[in-house]
SERO-4910 file (N, C-alpha, C, O; in steps of 0.05 Angstrom, whole numbers):
BEGIN
 pado doro    nc1    nc2    nc3   cac1   cac2   cac3    cc1    cc2    cc3    oc1    oc2    oc3
  Met    A   2113   1682   1746   2115   1711   1746   2136   1724   1769   2134   1735   1791
  Glu    A   2156   1719   1751   2186   1728   1766   2179   1749   1780   2177   1743   1804
  Gln    A   2171   1781   1772   2166   1798   1779   2155   1802   1808   2164   1815   1827
  Leu    A   2127   1785   1805   2112   1788   1832   2128   1769   1852   2127   1776   1875
  Arg    A   2141   1749   1846   2158   1734   1865   2176   1749   1879   2180   1749   1903
  Thr    A   2190   1767   1857   2211   1777   1869   2203   1802   1884   2219   1811   1900
  Tyr    A   2177   1817   1881   2168   1839   1895   2158   1829   1924   2163   1842   1944
  Leu    A   2146   1809   1925   2139   1794   1952   2167   1793   1965   2171   1806   1986
  Ala    A   2185   1779   1956   2205   1769   1975   2227   1795   1987   2240   1797   2008
  Gln    A   2225   1815   1961   2239   1838   1973   2226   1856   1992   2238   1872   2006
  Asn    A   2205   1853   1992   2186   1872   2010   2180   1852   2033   2169   1862   2053
  Gly    A   2185   1828   2035   2176   1815   2058   2152   1805   2065   2148   1796   2088
  Ile    A   2129   1805   2041   2102   1800   2039   2100   1771   2042   2116   1758   2029
  Ser    A   2085   1758   2057   2074   1733   2051   2053   1730   2027   2035   1747   2025
  Gln    A   2054   1713   2011   2036   1707   1996   2004   1707   2011   1986   1716   1998
  Ser    A   2000   1699   2031   1972   1704   2045   1966   1731   2052   1943   1740   2053
  Ala    A   1989   1743   2058   1985   1772   2070   1976   1790   2040   1959   1808   2039
  Phe    A   1991   1781   2020   1985   1798   1988   1960   1788   1982   1942   1804   1975
  Ala    A   1955   1764   1984   1928   1754   1976   1904   1767   1987   1885   1771   1973
  Ala    A   1906   1773   2016   1880   1789   2028   1886   1818   2017   1865   1831   2012
  Met    A   1909   1830   2012   1910   1855   1997   1895   1855   1971   1879   1873   1967
  Ile    A   1900   1834   1950   1883   1841   1929   1854   1823   1929   1838   1823   1910
  Gly    A   1850   1811   1946   1818   1804   1949   1820   1771   1934   1802   1760   1921
  Val    A   1842   1762   1940   1840   1731   1930   1848   1717   1952   1854   1728   1973
  Asn    A   1848   1684   1947   1856   1669   1967   1888   1664   1962   1899   1668   1940
  Glu    A   1903   1654   1986   1926   1652   1984   1934   1629   1958   1951   1635   1942
  Ser    A   1922   1611   1956   1931   1591   1928   1930   1601   1905   1940   1592   1884
  Thr    A   1914   1622   1907   1914   1637   1879   1936   1653   1873   1947   1654   1851
  Val    A   1945   1666   1894   1972   1676   1889   1998   1656   1888   2020   1663   1881
  Ser    A   1993   1637   1895   2015   1614   1893   2017   1604   1864   2038   1598   1853
  Arg    A   1988   1604   1853   1988   1591   1827   2001   1618   1806   2017   1614   1788
  Tyr    A   1993   1640   1812   2009   1665   1804   2038   1661   1798   2051   1658   1778
  Val    A   2044   1662   1824   2075   1656   1828   2089   1636   1819   2112   1640   1810
  Gln    A   2079   1612   1819   2095   1585   1811   2094   1577   1783   2113   1568   1769
  Gly    A   2065   1585   1773   2063   1571   1751   2048   1589   1724   2047   1613   1724
  Pro    A   2038   1573   1704   2026   1595   1682   2005   1603   1686   1994   1615   1667
  Val    A   1992   1600   1711   1965   1615   1713   1969   1645   1713   1987   1656   1726
  Lys    A   1952   1658   1697   1950   1689   1697   1928   1697   1707   1907   1684   1707
  Pro    A   1932   1727   1719   1905   1734   1734   1889   1750   1711   1899   1758   1689
  Ser    A   1864   1754   1719   1847   1767   1702   1850   1794   1701   1860   1804   1721
  Trp    A   1844   1808   1683   1855   1840   1680   1844   1854   1702   1856   1875   1706
  Ala    A   1822   1849   1718   1815   1867   1741   1838   1856   1762   1850   1874   1775
  Thr    A   1844   1828   1767   1861   1823   1791   1890   1837   1784   1903   1849   1800
  Ala    A   1897   1831   1753   1923   1842   1747   1929   1878   1756   1950   1889   1763
  Leu    A   1905   1889   1753   1902   1911   1761   1903   1923   1787   1913   1945   1792
  Arg    A   1890   1903   1809   1897   1904   1835   1923   1898   1845   1934   1908   1865
  Ile    A   1936   1874   1825   1967   1873   1837   1984   1895   1831   2002   1902   1846
  Glu    A   1978   1907   1806   1995   1934   1800   1988   1958   1819   2006   1975   1824
  Arg    A   1970   1959   1828   1958   1979   1847   1971   1975   1870   1984   1993   1880
  Ala    A   1970   1948   1884   1981   1935   1904   2009   1939   1911   2017   1941   1934
  Thr    A   2023   1940   1890   2053   1938   1886   2062   1967   1878   2085   1972   1870
  Gly    A   2041   1989   1881   2055   2016   1874   2070   2015   1841   2088   2030   1833
  Gly    A   2058   1997   1828   2065   2000   1799   2092   1981   1795   2104   1980   1773
  Ala    A   2099   1967   1815   2123   1953   1815   2124   1927   1797   2144   1918   1786
  Val    A   2096   1916   1797   2096   1896   1782   2075   1904   1760   2053   1898   1769
  Pro    A   2075   1912   1742   2055   1922   1721   2040   1904   1707   2050   1882   1701
  Leu    A   2014   1910   1701   1994   1898   1695   1996   1881   1673   1987   1858   1672
  Leu    A   2013   1896   1651   2021   1888   1625   2035   1863   1631   2029   1844   1618
  Ser    A   2054   1861   1649   2075   1840   1652   2057   1811   1664   2066   1788   1664
  Leu    A   2035   1819   1673   2016   1793   1691   1996   1780   1666   1988   1757   1668
  Ile    A   1988   1797   1641   1965   1788   1634   1983   1776   1605   2005   1783   1597
  His    A   1964   1753   1593   1975   1741   1566   1954   1757   1544   1930   1761   1545
  Ile    A   1971   1763   1527   1959   1779   1507   1966   1764   1475   1988   1760   1463
  Ser    A   1946   1759   1471   1945   1740   1449   1936   1757   1421   1934   1744   1400
***
């Protein structure tokens, strides 16, 4: 998820700090940033809110 990786880097937010902000553990955020793991709808919404909309929910979830 390039948008999330970019947001964290541009805002100087560590994965552990962001994990605390959205209520997950650091390894979960790492999997979102590094690989094909997608967050649940609820977590994607928390990410969207925590980033002020910079990382939109629809960019995070898989729609089939």
